[in-house]
C-alpha positions as CSV (number, residue, x, y, z in Angstrom):
1,M,151.6,147.8,116.4
2,S,149.4,150.6,117.6
3,Y,145.6,151.0,117.9
4,E,143.9,152.3,114.8
5,P,140.9,154.6,115.6
6,R,137.7,153.8,113.8
7,R,135.9,157.1,114.6
8,P,137.8,160.2,113.6
9,A,138.5,162.8,116.3
10,R,138.3,166.6,115.8
11,Y,140.3,169.1,117.8
12,E,140.0,172.7,118.9
13,M,141.8,174.9,121.3
14,L,139.6,177.0,123.7
15,R,140.8,179.8,125.9
16,I,139.4,178.9,129.3
17,R,140.2,181.0,132.3
18,G,143.4,182.3,130.8
19,L,144.8,179.0,129.5
20,D,144.6,177.3,126.1
21,Q,142.9,174.0,126.7
22,R,142.2,171.4,124.0
23,V,138.8,169.9,123.4
24,T,138.4,166.7,121.4
25,R,135.1,165.9,119.7
26,W,133.7,162.7,118.1
27,G,130.4,162.2,116.3
28,P,128.0,164.8,115.0
29,D,128.2,168.5,115.9
30,S,126.0,169.4,118.8
31,D,125.4,172.1,121.4
32,A,124.7,169.3,123.9
33,P,127.5,166.7,123.7
34,V,128.2,164.1,126.3
35,L,131.2,165.5,128.1
36,L,134.0,163.1,128.9
37,L,136.4,164.0,131.8
38,H,139.7,162.1,132.1
39,G,141.6,161.2,135.3
40,W,144.9,162.3,136.8
41,G,147.8,161.7,134.4
42,D,145.5,160.7,131.5
43,S,144.3,162.8,128.6
44,A,141.2,163.1,126.4
45,D,142.8,160.9,123.8
46,S,142.2,157.8,125.9
47,F,138.5,158.1,125.4
48,Q,139.1,157.2,121.7
49,F,138.5,153.6,122.7
50,I,135.0,154.4,124.1
51,A,134.3,156.7,121.1
52,D,135.0,153.8,118.8
53,E,132.5,151.5,120.7
54,I,129.7,153.8,121.4
55,A,126.8,154.4,119.0
56,P,127.9,156.8,116.2
57,E,124.9,159.1,116.7
58,W,126.2,160.1,120.1
59,P,128.0,163.5,120.1
60,L,131.0,163.3,122.4
61,A,133.4,166.0,123.7
62,A,136.4,165.6,126.0
63,I,138.8,168.2,127.5
64,D,142.4,167.9,128.3
65,W,142.5,169.3,131.8
66,R,145.0,172.2,132.4
67,G,148.6,170.8,132.5
68,F,147.6,167.5,130.8
69,G,147.6,166.3,127.2
70,H,147.7,169.2,124.7
71,S,146.5,171.9,127.2
72,A,148.7,174.7,128.5
73,W,150.6,174.4,131.7
74,D,149.7,176.7,134.6
75,P,152.8,178.4,136.0
76,G,150.9,179.1,139.2
77,G,150.4,175.4,140.0
78,Y,147.3,173.2,140.1
79,W,144.5,173.5,142.7
80,F,141.5,171.3,142.6
81,P,138.8,174.0,142.6
82,D,140.3,175.1,139.3
83,Y,138.9,172.0,137.6
84,Y,135.3,173.0,138.8
85,A,135.8,176.5,137.5
86,D,137.2,175.2,134.1
87,L,134.3,172.8,133.8
88,D,131.8,175.6,134.6
89,E,133.2,177.8,131.8
90,L,133.5,174.8,129.4
91,L,129.8,174.1,129.9
92,D,128.9,177.6,128.9
93,R,130.9,177.2,125.7
94,L,130.0,173.7,124.7
95,C,126.5,173.1,126.2
96,P,124.9,176.5,126.5
97,A,121.3,175.4,125.9
98,G,120.5,173.2,128.9
99,K,121.6,170.5,131.3
100,V,124.7,168.5,130.6
101,R,125.5,164.8,130.7
102,L,128.9,164.1,132.3
103,V,131.1,161.0,132.2
104,G,134.2,161.1,134.3
105,H,137.0,158.6,135.2
106,S,138.8,158.6,138.5
107,M,139.7,162.3,139.1
108,G,137.3,163.2,136.3
109,G,134.6,161.2,138.0
110,N,135.2,163.0,141.3
111,I,135.0,166.3,139.5
112,A,131.8,165.4,137.7
113,M,130.0,164.1,140.8
114,T,131.1,167.0,143.0
115,Y,130.2,169.6,140.4
116,A,126.7,168.0,140.2
117,G,126.3,169.0,143.8
118,I,127.8,172.4,143.3
119,R,125.6,173.2,140.3
120,P,122.6,170.9,140.6
121,P,120.4,172.7,138.0
122,R,123.2,172.4,135.4
123,V,123.6,168.6,135.4
124,Q,121.3,166.1,133.8
125,C,123.1,162.9,134.8
126,V,126.5,161.6,135.8
127,V,128.4,158.4,134.9
128,N,131.2,158.1,137.5
129,L,133.9,155.5,136.5
130,E,135.9,154.7,139.6
131,G,135.8,158.2,141.1
132,F,135.3,157.6,144.8
133,G,137.1,160.5,146.5
134,L,140.2,160.2,148.6
135,P,140.8,158.8,152.1
136,R,139.7,161.0,155.0
137,T,142.5,163.1,156.5
138,D,143.2,164.4,160.0
139,P,144.4,167.9,160.9
140,S,147.5,166.4,162.6
141,Q,148.8,165.5,159.1
142,A,149.1,169.1,158.1
143,P,152.6,169.9,159.4
144,A,154.3,167.0,157.6
145,R,152.3,167.6,154.5
146,L,153.5,171.3,154.3
147,V,157.1,170.3,155.0
148,K,157.0,167.8,152.2
149,W,155.5,170.4,149.8
150,L,158.1,173.0,150.7
151,D,160.9,170.5,150.2
152,Q,159.5,169.4,146.8
153,L,159.4,173.0,145.6
154,R,163.2,173.1,146.1
155,E,163.7,170.0,144.0
156,Q,163.8,169.7,140.2
157,Q,160.7,167.6,139.2
158,E,161.4,164.8,136.8
159,S,160.1,165.5,133.3
160,G,159.1,161.9,132.6
161,D,161.5,161.1,129.7
162,Y,161.7,157.8,127.9
163,A,164.0,156.5,125.2
164,A,161.0,155.8,123.1
165,A,157.2,155.7,123.3
166,G,157.4,151.9,123.2
167,D,159.2,151.9,126.6
168,L,156.3,153.8,128.1
169,A,153.9,151.3,126.5
170,Q,155.8,148.4,128.1
171,R,155.7,150.2,131.5
172,L,151.9,150.7,131.2
173,M,151.4,147.0,130.5
174,R,153.6,146.0,133.4
175,R,151.4,148.2,135.7
176,N,148.2,147.0,134.1
177,P,148.5,143.4,132.6
178,R,144.9,143.7,131.2
179,L,146.0,146.5,128.8
180,T,146.7,145.2,125.2
181,L,149.8,146.2,123.4
182,E,147.8,148.0,120.7
183,R,146.1,150.2,123.2
184,A,149.2,150.7,125.3
185,S,151.1,151.9,122.3
186,F,148.3,154.3,121.3
187,I,148.2,155.8,124.8
188,A,152.0,156.1,125.0
189,D,152.1,157.8,121.7
190,R,149.3,160.3,122.7
191,W,150.8,160.9,126.2
192,T,154.2,162.0,124.9
193,W,156.0,164.4,122.5
194,P,159.3,163.8,120.7
195,L,162.5,165.4,122.1
196,P,164.9,167.1,119.6
197,G,167.8,164.9,120.6
198,G,165.8,161.7,120.6
199,G,163.4,160.0,123.0
200,V,160.1,161.3,124.2
201,R,158.7,163.3,127.2
202,L,155.4,163.1,129.0
203,R,153.0,165.8,128.0
204,A,151.8,166.2,131.6
205,D,153.3,169.0,133.6
206,P,155.7,167.6,136.2
207,A,154.2,170.1,138.7
208,H,151.2,167.7,139.0
209,R,153.5,165.4,141.0
210,L,153.9,167.9,143.8
211,V,152.0,166.9,147.0
212,N,149.0,169.1,147.7
213,P,149.8,171.3,150.7
214,Y,146.1,171.4,151.6
215,L,144.6,168.3,153.2
216,Y,141.7,166.6,151.4
217,R,138.6,167.3,153.5
218,R,136.2,164.5,152.7
219,E,133.5,166.0,154.8
220,E,133.3,169.0,152.4
221,T,133.2,166.8,149.4
222,E,130.4,164.7,151.0
223,A,128.5,167.9,151.7
224,C,128.6,168.6,148.0
225,W,127.5,165.1,147.1
226,R,124.4,165.5,149.4
227,Q,123.3,168.3,147.0
228,V,123.3,166.0,143.9
229,V,119.8,165.6,142.4
230,A,120.8,164.2,139.1
231,P,120.8,160.4,138.6
232,V,124.3,158.9,139.0
233,L,125.7,155.7,137.6
234,M,128.8,154.6,139.5
235,V,130.9,151.9,137.8
236,F,133.3,149.8,139.9
237,G,136.1,147.7,138.3
238,E,135.9,144.2,139.8
239,L,139.7,143.9,140.0
240,S,140.3,147.5,141.2
241,D,141.5,148.0,144.7
242,L,140.7,151.7,144.8
243,A,137.4,151.5,146.5
244,T,138.6,148.9,149.0
245,R,141.4,151.2,150.1
246,L,138.6,153.5,151.4
247,G,137.1,150.8,153.5
248,T,133.4,151.2,154.3
249,E,133.6,154.7,152.7
250,G,134.3,153.2,149.3
251,G,131.3,150.8,149.3
252,E,128.0,151.1,147.5
253,Q,126.0,151.8,150.7
254,A,128.3,154.7,151.7
255,F,127.5,156.5,148.4
256,R,123.8,155.7,148.6
257,A,123.7,157.7,151.9
258,F,124.6,160.8,149.9
259,I,123.1,160.3,146.5
260,P,119.5,159.1,146.4
261,D,119.2,158.4,142.7
262,L,122.2,156.1,142.5
263,R,122.8,153.0,140.3
264,V,125.9,150.9,140.8
265,E,127.5,148.5,138.3
266,V,130.5,146.3,138.8
267,L,132.5,145.6,135.6
268,A,133.7,142.0,135.7
269,G,137.4,141.4,134.9
270,A,138.3,145.1,134.8
271,G,140.5,147.2,137.1
272,H,140.8,150.9,137.8
273,M,141.6,151.9,134.1
274,L,138.4,150.2,132.9
275,H,138.0,152.6,129.9
276,H,141.4,151.4,128.7
277,E,140.7,147.7,129.4
278,A,137.0,147.2,128.6
279,P,135.8,150.1,126.4
280,A,133.0,148.1,124.8
281,A,131.5,147.2,128.1
282,V,131.9,150.7,129.4
283,A,130.3,152.1,126.2
284,R,127.2,149.8,126.7
285,L,126.8,151.0,130.3
286,I,127.0,154.6,129.2
287,E,124.5,154.2,126.4
288,G,122.1,152.3,128.6
289,F,122.2,154.8,131.4
290,L,122.2,158.0,129.4
291,G,119.5,156.6,127.2
292,N,117.2,156.0,130.2
293,T,117.9,159.5,131.7
């Protein structure tokens, strides 16, 4: 049994920086929708659960990032600044009139919060769902990272094939025991396409699995966060270990040092994929925060 959406989605393909990228919309037409930004390996379809729970008068729009979901794959590979540039153009297309409201999960939360520091006048507010950045790196890690990247380029990347979408659903539930069968089946169906000879394949480009040859420089990201002037709501999943892996840098006080107008909420009983697990609770937090900003 798969999840049955209660709020119909509308789709359009936009040519953004040379690639066809799909945008999903829910609710009334608007030139100032709330923009939903998904995380690594996910797609805009997963925001269906929040769209079904949020007040129907809210206009929502979500992009499939390049190489994910129904968006085109980039033969040149994937580099994090491309997401900022894609978002920059997307705002011109979808929200031309004024400041934008951003809601991002994990990688999407990192993109949203950092973009708010890159383009402060463009952002009205940010809801960051478990987007805490990555652990700090050291220059001494560079040689091994580059060796691994070069070796991976010589290897054939696995395409992510399954005998059936149901097999992927079962895997998602093993990885996340708080995910219901209905939602897992919906996600597995939207994350895959059928193969001619049977079975299904993940829609995500396997090139996303390549290690990044460039080290993550947290100092540069923090410099962008210091420029954020928009109010930010950070939502932690109580059962997620993502923030704890960062140690003191993943705690509330660390982010308050960069973002003066910060509100933090901890969602009880939820892990990292909180928009999959507790969409009603996430929807209430989004409504309350955006309604007050």
